[in-house]
DOPAZA-12165 format. One line per 4 residues: number of its first residue (from 1); their letters; for each residue x, y, z of N, C-alpha, C. Coordinates in pm, 1 decimal. Atoms other than C-alpha are relative to their C-alpha. Layout:
// DOPAZA-12165
NUM	A	X,Y,Z,X,Y,Z,X,Y,Z  ...;
// end
This chain:
// DOPAZA-12165
1	XXXX	-107.6,-49.7,-86.5,2822.4,7085.3,-8283.6,20.9,-225.6,52.9  -65.2,119.8,-42.3,3065.8,6722.8,-8186.3,-47.9,-42.8,102.6  25.1,79.3,-133.0,2972.2,6515.8,-7971.2,159.7,-4.8,129.2  -101.3,29.3,-70.9,3178.2,6440.3,-7639.8,43.7,-121.4,16.6;
5	XXXX	-83.8,116.3,4.8,3290.3,6115.7,-7747.8,68.2,-4.3,-128.8  -142.4,-28.7,77.8,3388.8,6221.4,-8072.5,72.5,175.1,-8.9  -138.1,-114.7,17.3,3567.9,6553.4,-7981.5,133.9,-150.8,96.3  -72.9,92.6,-39.2,3752.8,6247.8,-7753.2,26.9,-112.9,-120.8;
9	XXXX	-28.7,86.6,112.0,3755.9,6016.2,-8030.8,144.1,83.4,-102.8  -67.8,-77.3,82.7,3925.5,6285.1,-8253.0,143.4,47.4,103.8  -129.6,-20.1,-80.3,4175.1,6363.6,-7946.0,105.6,-107.2,10.7  -111.7,139.4,21.3,4283.8,6003.0,-7959.4,61.9,-30.6,-131.5;
13	XXXX	-51.4,3.0,125.6,4364.1,5972.7,-8313.8,107.0,136.0,6.6  -135.4,-108.4,-9.0,4574.6,6316.3,-8292.8,76.2,-107.3,60.8  -101.0,47.0,-24.7,4787.6,6118.1,-8041.9,47.8,-79.1,-59.5  -56.2,73.3,119.4,4886.2,5862.5,-8254.8,91.9,21.9,-84.1;
17	XXXX	-126.7,-96.6,47.9,5096.8,6078.5,-8488.7,77.9,82.8,96.7  -53.7,-132.2,-106.0,5171.9,6347.5,-8189.0,105.7,-52.3,44.0  -125.9,56.2,-38.2,5392.7,6111.6,-8070.6,132.1,-53.6,-73.2  -145.2,103.6,97.8,5590.8,5936.6,-8384.9,103.2,124.2,-8.8;
21	XXXX	-54.9,-69.4,9.1,5749.8,6263.0,-8434.1,150.0,71.2,82.0  -84.1,-89.3,-200.2,5926.7,6371.8,-8078.7,-85.3,112.7,-18.8  63.3,-125.9,-9.5,5706.7,6679.8,-8119.6,-89.9,-2.6,116.2  101.2,-23.1,-116.4,5509.7,6599.7,-7777.1,-3.6,-140.0,38.1;
25	XXXX	-79.6,64.2,-72.8,5732.5,6377.0,-7620.5,14.6,15.7,143.6  -46.9,-45.6,-132.3,5903.6,6334.6,-7281.6,69.9,106.9,20.2  -107.7,-92.1,18.0,6103.7,6597.5,-7158.6,72.8,-44.4,87.3  -101.7,66.6,-51.7,6458.5,6499.2,-7071.1,60.1,164.3,62.7;
29	XXXX	27.4,-51.4,-100.6,6540.3,6636.7,-6751.5,175.4,107.1,-14.4  -33.9,-115.6,33.3,6769.1,6930.9,-6745.3,172.3,-56.8,51.5  -154.7,21.9,67.1,7196.4,6852.3,-6841.9,-4.2,-173.5,-75.6  -40.9,111.3,127.3,7084.6,6588.6,-7080.0,65.4,83.1,-81.2;
33	XXXX	-72.5,-95.9,119.8,7308.7,6691.5,-7391.9,-64.8,-57.3,-83.4  41.8,39.4,118.2,7265.0,6643.9,-7737.8,-20.4,-127.5,-31.6  7.7,154.3,11.4,7186.5,6298.3,-7834.8,132.7,-63.6,-116.8  -58.0,-7.9,133.4,7452.2,6108.1,-7993.8,196.2,4.1,131.1;
37	XXXX	-121.5,-13.0,-106.9,7698.7,6193.1,-7643.1,13.6,-93.5,44.0  -73.7,119.4,-87.3,7820.3,5836.6,-7558.7,-140.0,-98.6,-15.2  139.3,21.3,-38.1,7471.6,5753.4,-7657.4,-8.8,-85.7,-189.3  -4.2,8.5,139.4,7538.9,5632.0,-8062.5,5.2,-168.8,-0.9;
41	XXXX	-11.1,182.4,14.3,7541.0,5246.7,-7999.4,-117.6,-33.7,-20.4  158.1,41.0,22.8,7191.5,5089.9,-8124.6,-60.5,-40.4,116.3  61.8,35.0,-125.5,6945.2,5051.3,-7888.3,-100.9,-12.4,-24.7  131.4,13.3,41.0,6596.3,4906.8,-7883.8,-97.3,9.6,139.0;
45	XXXX	84.9,33.7,-139.3,6292.3,4952.0,-7639.6,-66.5,46.5,-15.9  131.6,5.2,22.4,5968.5,4872.5,-7565.8,-95.2,100.5,102.6  110.9,-28.0,-111.1,5668.1,5096.9,-7436.9,-82.6,-50.3,7.8  158.1,21.0,16.3,5334.6,5024.4,-7330.4,-72.5,117.2,39.1;
49	XXXX	55.4,-112.1,33.6,5136.4,5307.0,-7459.3,-184.3,-13.5,64.4  98.0,-2.3,-76.4,4811.6,5361.4,-7248.0,-80.3,129.5,-16.5  105.2,-149.3,24.6,4495.9,5617.9,-7345.9,-80.1,12.5,100.2  166.9,-78.4,-151.7,4282.7,5767.4,-6998.8,-84.3,45.2,-100.4;
53	XXXX	54.8,-77.2,10.8,3976.5,5884.7,-7077.7,-37.7,85.5,63.5  -7.4,-125.6,-65.0,3966.5,6235.7,-6933.7,171.5,48.8,49.3  -99.5,-66.8,-36.1,4222.7,6442.2,-6753.3,120.4,-67.0,152.4  -85.8,92.3,-56.9,4373.2,6213.3,-6487.6,-0.3,-135.1,12.9;
57	XXXX	-17.1,137.5,15.2,4462.7,5866.3,-6430.8,-95.1,-70.3,80.6  61.2,30.7,-13.3,4127.5,5794.7,-6277.3,-95.2,-54.9,-85.2  155.0,101.9,110.9,3901.4,5726.1,-6622.2,81.3,-84.5,-41.5  6.0,134.7,5.7,3868.1,5438.4,-6793.5,98.7,38.9,-64.6;
61	XXXX	-88.2,71.8,82.5,4136.7,5263.5,-7034.1,-80.3,9.1,-152.8  104.7,44.1,100.6,3995.9,5297.6,-7376.3,154.2,14.1,-142.2  -69.7,37.2,102.4,4325.1,5209.3,-7583.0,149.0,-54.7,75.0  -143.4,81.0,-33.9,4636.9,5015.9,-7498.0,59.7,-10.7,-75.4;
65	XXXX	-77.3,80.0,127.1,4923.9,4915.1,-7740.6,165.8,-32.8,51.6  -120.7,-50.3,14.4,5297.1,4882.4,-7769.7,107.9,-29.4,-109.8  -77.6,-50.8,110.8,5533.4,5058.2,-7939.9,124.8,-71.8,-19.5  -130.2,106.5,-42.1,5908.3,4927.1,-8007.6,59.2,200.3,-70.5;
69	XXXX	-92.8,-135.7,49.9,6161.5,5267.1,-8038.7,115.5,-77.6,-40.9  -75.7,45.7,9.8,6412.3,5156.3,-8198.6,182.5,113.4,-44.6  -92.3,-88.5,15.4,6773.5,5404.2,-8245.0,166.0,-45.1,-72.5  -134.9,-19.4,12.4,7151.8,5422.2,-8371.5,32.3,166.5,-41.7;
73	XXXX	-77.0,-109.9,77.4,7375.6,5693.9,-8479.8,-134.9,87.8,-132.9  26.0,-104.0,87.9,7184.3,5855.9,-8820.8,-132.1,-112.4,8.0  111.5,45.6,-15.3,6859.2,5663.8,-8737.2,-94.4,40.8,134.2  77.6,46.8,-124.8,6526.0,5698.3,-8499.7,-128.3,-96.2,-42.9;
77	XXXX	113.0,75.5,36.0,6251.6,5458.0,-8566.2,-110.2,-34.1,109.4  115.2,17.6,-13.5,5909.8,5371.1,-8444.8,-134.3,-80.7,-31.8  50.4,70.2,17.5,5722.4,5117.6,-8450.1,-134.1,-13.6,80.3  114.4,28.5,-128.6,5327.3,5130.9,-8348.4,-100.4,-69.1,-50.3;
81	XXXX	47.1,110.1,73.4,5183.2,4852.8,-8488.1,-59.6,29.2,-133.2  81.9,28.9,125.4,4944.1,4934.1,-8769.3,148.3,165.4,-93.3  -111.5,-73.8,31.7,5196.2,5250.3,-8881.2,143.6,7.4,62.3  -98.0,-79.1,-89.6,5547.7,5354.6,-8822.7,62.3,64.8,-92.3;
85	XXXX	-104.6,-106.4,60.6,5805.6,5619.3,-8873.2,133.5,-24.9,2.2  -171.2,31.9,-68.5,6198.2,5583.0,-8908.0,56.1,146.0,-111.9  -43.0,-106.2,-43.2,6324.2,5890.4,-8911.9,200.2,-12.7,-35.3  -107.5,5.0,-3.2,6687.0,5955.1,-9069.0,99.7,104.3,-46.5;
89	XXXX	-57.6,-173.0,-1.1,7016.4,6227.0,-9081.5,88.3,-38.8,-81.1  -101.8,-15.6,100.4,7230.0,6264.6,-9343.6,149.4,28.9,51.4  -102.2,-83.1,-93.9,7575.3,6355.9,-9303.7,-2.9,114.6,-19.2  -46.7,-97.2,19.2,7535.6,6675.9,-9382.6,-137.3,126.4,128.5;
93	XXXX	44.9,-114.3,-76.9,7263.9,6740.6,-9111.4,-157.6,-19.0,-34.7  170.9,-24.6,40.4,6913.8,6675.2,-9338.6,-44.5,-126.0,63.6  48.9,79.5,-33.0,6686.5,6508.4,-9173.3,-213.8,-38.7,-162.6  35.6,48.1,101.7,6445.8,6304.2,-9368.7,-112.5,-144.1,87.2;
97	XXXX	61.0,129.6,-48.8,6122.1,6035.2,-9309.8,-105.6,-92.0,-84.0  70.9,99.6,39.7,5963.7,5727.6,-9386.2,-114.5,-13.5,45.0  106.5,46.8,-71.4,5641.3,5669.4,-9286.4,-70.8,-174.0,-86.9  80.8,144.6,30.5,5482.6,5270.2,-9303.8,-109.5,-19.3,36.0;
101	XXXX	128.1,69.4,-30.3,5173.6,5199.8,-9350.7,-11.0,-158.1,-37.5  49.8,133.9,23.8,5106.6,4838.5,-9309.3,-79.1,-54.8,-66.3  137.4,-1.5,52.1,4792.6,4807.1,-9400.0,-45.0,-23.0,-126.3  -19.9,-19.2,173.5,4838.1,4935.7,-9735.0,126.2,-49.2,-69.1;
105	XXXX	-99.7,50.2,52.6,5141.6,4749.6,-9764.8,75.1,140.3,-66.7  -33.7,-114.9,114.6,5298.1,5123.7,-9908.8,123.7,94.2,154.6  -19.9,-96.8,-48.9,5571.7,5319.4,-9756.7,31.8,123.0,-88.2  53.2,-94.2,21.9,5552.9,5695.7,-9810.2,143.0,130.6,65.3;
109	XXXX	-113.9,-75.4,24.1,5901.6,5922.0,-9830.4,-48.6,144.0,-7.7  5.4,-70.2,-9.9,5905.8,6225.5,-9713.0,160.2,55.4,19.2  -111.1,-75.5,51.6,6250.6,6450.7,-9856.3,52.4,71.2,113.1  -45.6,-206.9,-84.4,6423.4,6760.3,-9630.2,-89.5,22.6,-26.0;
113	XXXX	76.4,-50.2,39.5,6274.4,6946.6,-9852.5,-131.6,10.5,-22.9  185.6,-3.2,-25.2,5899.1,6815.6,-9850.6,-20.9,58.1,173.2  65.0,-21.8,-130.7,5907.3,6827.4,-9463.0,65.2,148.5,-28.7  13.9,-148.6,19.8,6029.6,7205.5,-9499.4,-106.9,53.7,-88.4;
117	XXXX	146.6,0.2,87.1,5771.6,7245.2,-9734.5,-112.2,25.6,66.8  100.6,8.0,-100.4,5511.3,7140.3,-9499.1,58.4,47.3,125.1  10.8,-105.8,-107.3,5665.7,7400.8,-9233.3,47.7,-90.6,113.2  -93.6,103.2,-151.7,5828.1,7051.0,-9024.9,138.9,57.4,83.0;
121	XXXX	-148.7,-11.4,-97.1,6146.5,7152.3,-8771.7,-19.1,-95.7,46.2  -31.1,87.5,-48.1,6288.3,6861.7,-8682.3,125.1,3.5,131.3  -136.8,-17.6,-127.3,6506.9,6837.1,-8327.7,27.3,-155.3,-23.0  -23.7,118.6,8.3,6701.0,6547.7,-8405.1,49.7,-79.5,190.3;
125	XXXX	-54.0,26.8,-104.5,6828.3,6566.4,-8008.7,-135.7,-51.3,42.4  61.1,37.2,-69.2,6488.7,6526.6,-7920.8,-93.6,-124.3,-62.3  80.4,133.5,47.3,6344.2,6222.6,-8154.4,112.1,-94.6,63.5  -148.7,133.3,-84.3,6712.1,6035.2,-7964.0,-58.2,-9.7,92.7;
129	XXXX	48.1,81.9,-121.7,6556.3,6054.0,-7675.6,-107.1,-23.3,51.5  135.1,29.7,-30.6,6214.1,5987.1,-7723.6,-74.0,65.4,43.5  71.2,-179.3,-85.5,6083.8,6374.0,-7613.9,61.2,67.6,-8.7  -98.9,-155.8,-13.8,6092.5,6692.6,-7556.0,-78.5,49.1,77.7;
133	XXXX	103.9,-35.2,-100.0,5920.8,6913.4,-7371.5,-128.6,51.1,60.7  137.1,-47.7,-16.1,5617.5,6967.6,-7418.3,-159.3,-42.1,72.9  176.5,23.9,-60.9,5307.6,6956.7,-7208.6,38.0,-162.3,61.3  -48.5,192.6,-98.8,5469.1,6571.9,-6983.4,-9.7,47.2,138.2;
137	XXXX	27.6,-4.4,-178.1,5403.9,6534.3,-6616.6,78.6,-137.5,41.9  -60.5,140.3,-99.9,5556.1,6289.7,-6372.5,59.9,-127.6,-109.6  -122.8,90.4,54.2,5889.4,6204.7,-6576.1,58.7,-57.5,83.8  -117.0,64.1,-55.7,6113.5,5936.9,-6469.4,78.2,-34.5,-166.4;
141	XXXX	-95.4,12.2,112.0,6422.7,5931.4,-6675.3,117.9,-106.6,82.3  -114.9,64.8,71.9,6686.9,5672.7,-6780.0,96.9,26.8,-36.3  -121.9,-56.9,41.2,7023.4,5858.5,-6745.2,50.7,-122.2,-67.2  -132.3,39.7,35.5,7199.9,5502.2,-6830.9,-42.5,-39.3,-164.3;
145	XXXX	65.9,109.8,160.9,6943.9,5427.9,-7176.9,-11.9,140.6,-24.4  10.9,-167.2,-6.0,6929.8,5872.3,-7166.8,-130.0,-26.8,-105.5  178.4,64.7,1.8,6526.2,5750.1,-7209.7,-91.6,29.8,116.7  54.1,-36.0,-172.3,6255.9,5838.4,-7011.4,-82.6,-145.1,5.6;
149	XXXX	59.7,93.6,-48.8,6119.2,5546.2,-6825.4,-137.2,-10.0,38.9  156.1,-19.5,3.8,5791.6,5659.5,-6730.2,-31.6,175.2,-19.5  59.4,-140.6,-22.9,5593.7,5979.8,-6799.2,-170.7,-0.3,-79.1  130.4,5.9,12.4,5240.9,6081.1,-6874.8,1.6,155.1,-110.9;
153	XXXX	-10.5,-140.0,128.3,5098.8,6399.3,-7146.6,-147.2,7.6,35.1  119.9,-65.3,0.3,4765.2,6539.0,-7130.4,-81.4,34.8,-152.9  48.4,-18.1,162.1,4617.7,6571.8,-7525.4,-135.6,104.7,-18.7  96.5,-81.9,12.0,4353.1,6825.2,-7551.3,-114.5,-1.2,89.7;
157	XXXX	18.7,-28.4,-133.3,4293.9,6846.4,-7182.3,-173.6,-150.2,-17.1  127.7,104.1,28.0,4031.2,6529.8,-7290.6,90.3,-136.0,41.2  -67.6,87.9,-1.9,4273.7,6223.6,-7278.9,131.9,16.8,50.0  -95.3,-0.3,-121.4,4544.6,6153.7,-7029.7,81.6,-169.9,-78.9;
161	XXXX	-46.0,130.0,-6.7,4800.6,5905.3,-7191.9,202.1,-5.6,48.6  -64.5,49.7,-79.4,5087.8,5696.5,-7020.4,85.6,-72.9,-97.3  -32.7,141.4,16.7,5360.6,5532.6,-7128.3,125.0,-20.8,82.1  -13.6,90.9,-96.1,5557.9,5274.5,-6960.3,137.3,-74.4,-25.3;
165	XXXX	-62.8,65.1,64.2,5892.3,5156.8,-7033.4,26.1,-124.3,43.6  -7.1,112.4,9.0,5885.1,4788.3,-7085.9,183.8,-122.2,76.7  -82.3,124.6,14.2,6243.9,4609.4,-7165.2,104.8,104.5,-130.4  -95.3,-79.8,105.7,6537.4,4771.3,-7367.7,105.9,-133.4,17.6;
169	XXXX	-110.9,78.8,56.4,6799.4,4601.8,-7566.3,131.4,80.5,-72.6  -126.5,-88.7,54.7,7149.3,4689.4,-7689.3,14.5,-66.5,-142.7  11.8,130.5,94.2,7141.8,4592.5,-8040.4,-114.9,99.2,-117.2  164.1,-17.8,117.0,6831.5,4517.3,-8319.9,18.3,-151.7,66.0;
173	XXXX	71.8,109.6,-34.0,6686.4,4219.4,-8139.2,-36.8,-46.1,-103.6  51.9,89.4,118.0,6645.3,3960.8,-8432.7,-128.0,-56.9,76.7  164.5,31.5,-23.5,6311.2,3861.2,-8213.0,-90.7,103.2,41.9  97.1,-94.3,-15.9,6178.7,4172.7,-8183.3,-75.7,54.1,-148.0;
177	XXXX	-10.3,-89.7,103.5,5972.2,4383.4,-8442.8,32.7,123.0,-45.4  -95.0,-152.5,-9.5,6215.6,4684.0,-8507.7,-104.1,60.2,-103.9  38.7,-76.3,142.7,6073.7,4949.4,-8778.6,81.6,-73.0,-142.8  -31.4,5.8,93.6,6144.6,4861.7,-9131.9,-24.6,-188.5,-12.9;
181	XXXX	-4.3,127.1,58.3,6164.8,4490.2,-9099.3,-84.8,-75.8,-81.5  94.7,41.9,94.0,5826.4,4396.5,-9272.5,25.1,45.8,-96.4  55.3,-85.4,155.5,5836.8,4685.8,-9549.3,89.1,-38.8,-113.6  -97.3,4.7,123.8,6106.3,4565.7,-9789.6,-81.6,-2.1,-103.8;
185	XXXX	40.6,23.4,136.4,5905.0,4444.2,-10056.4,-169.3,71.9,-21.6  91.7,-46.1,58.4,5665.9,4720.0,-10024.0,-55.8,95.7,-85.8  -3.6,-161.5,66.9,5521.2,5026.9,-10246.2,25.9,76.2,62.0  -50.1,-106.0,-32.5,5705.3,5286.5,-10247.9,-88.7,179.5,-51.3;
189	XXXX	79.9,-144.4,22.2,5539.4,5687.4,-10252.3,91.1,114.0,-7.6  -1.9,-82.9,-24.6,5681.3,6022.7,-10259.0,-84.2,99.2,62.9  78.8,-51.3,-54.5,5511.6,6244.4,-10027.7,-18.2,144.3,-121.6  -31.8,-109.4,77.4,5587.4,6519.4,-10290.5,-63.6,-6.3,-97.0;
193	XXXX	118.0,27.1,80.6,5341.5,6363.0,-10548.1,-134.7,1.4,25.2  119.4,-4.2,-37.7,5082.0,6349.7,-10343.1,-153.5,48.2,-125.5  118.3,-74.2,113.7,4849.1,6574.0,-10590.5,-7.0,-44.0,-127.0  58.3,31.6,105.0,4843.8,6388.5,-10843.2,-7.5,-136.8,39.1;
197	XXXX	29.6,124.6,-35.7,4713.4,6082.8,-10648.1,-106.5,-9.0,104.8  64.6,-48.9,-122.9,4471.3,6227.0,-10445.1,-159.2,-140.3,-2.9  51.5,93.2,-7.4,4253.9,5921.1,-10508.0,54.7,-169.6,51.7  -29.6,84.3,-89.2,4511.6,5635.9,-10363.0,-15.8,7.2,129.0;
201	XXXX	58.7,5.9,-141.5,4434.6,5470.9,-10015.0,117.3,75.3,52.8  -143.4,-34.4,-54.9,4793.8,5510.4,-9930.3,-7.9,137.3,5.0  12.5,-104.6,-40.5,4789.6,5854.7,-9977.9,-128.2,48.8,95.0  95.2,-46.2,-103.8,4451.5,5915.2,-9803.2,76.6,-4.7,141.3;
205	XXXX	-25.5,64.5,-167.5,4550.3,5752.2,-9520.3,119.0,75.9,116.3  -125.3,-85.6,-44.1,4909.7,5940.7,-9479.9,-31.7,205.9,15.1  37.0,-140.2,13.7,4725.8,6252.9,-9584.5,-81.2,52.6,126.8  76.1,-74.2,-123.8,4489.3,6237.0,-9271.9,57.6,-24.2,106.2;
209	XXXX	-98.3,-10.9,-154.1,4799.3,6160.0,-9010.4,40.2,111.0,-16.9  -86.6,-171.6,16.2,4937.0,6504.0,-9188.5,-62.4,86.4,104.8  77.3,-44.5,-51.4,4657.1,6676.7,-9095.9,-57.4,-47.5,148.9  -10.4,48.3,-76.4,4632.2,6517.1,-8768.5,123.8,57.6,91.5;
213	XXXX	-149.7,-44.4,-41.2,4957.0,6618.5,-8686.0,20.1,138.9,46.9  -82.7,-162.8,14.7,4926.0,6971.7,-8784.6,53.3,10.4,-108.8  -48.7,-45.8,158.1,5100.2,6945.4,-9105.4,-62.6,81.5,-109.6  101.0,-15.1,76.7,4834.2,7002.2,-9349.2,-133.8,58.9,34.6;
217	XXXX	103.9,-8.5,-61.2,4530.7,7191.7,-9320.6,-141.0,-78.5,-128.8  133.2,81.6,31.2,4341.3,6977.5,-9579.3,125.4,-50.3,-97.8  -20.4,60.2,113.3,4455.4,6773.7,-9873.0,128.7,72.4,-63.1  -150.4,-114.0,19.9,4841.6,6888.1,-9984.9,-45.2,-59.9,-168.5;
221	XX	-55.4,7.6,165.5,4883.8,6968.1,-10394.0,80.1,82.8,3.4  -81.0,-104.8,77.7,5147.5,7119.9,-10522.5,-41.6,46.9,-163.5;
// end
């Protein structure tokens, strides 16, 4: 049986990827329409992400970091420090993902077909406004940005995660560490090829993140 500390560690680890693709973020208020309605202009935003042990704000802070969110009409991306997720939508509405693993200097490509094979349904509108309706509380919405200004979420009833909007800027600020800026020279991997690369360190990390997010039950094989 796992200890309480181990269960909390696993819950916090799950947070790291759950928020990456918009499946467990802030609820947009009633009246917010599909992304793109007057908000296609590029926008960058910084969030402070605080993980608190326990189910309320009185617990101890166990992790705090800064994430950078960036979007334009066909791209939504998040820089979380050690990893990045870059989502893109093509002219036919097909959505793909590039996951950047900085420590491994690798970009893992998930095509629309591979995401479908994994059973992943991506809601572009939720991605675009950094949020969905799942399990959030205390949401404060910034209508001018079409983004949450502040919200919290309880993960597995063991960790409370709080997001606070620190700053936003129009365009793509050159002095910000925007997603994708460091990865131009990184190695490229296709997620569909994981079965042939079981011992590659980047594949192990990517598969581990997939499992934590509920995308895979075990190492993916074709």
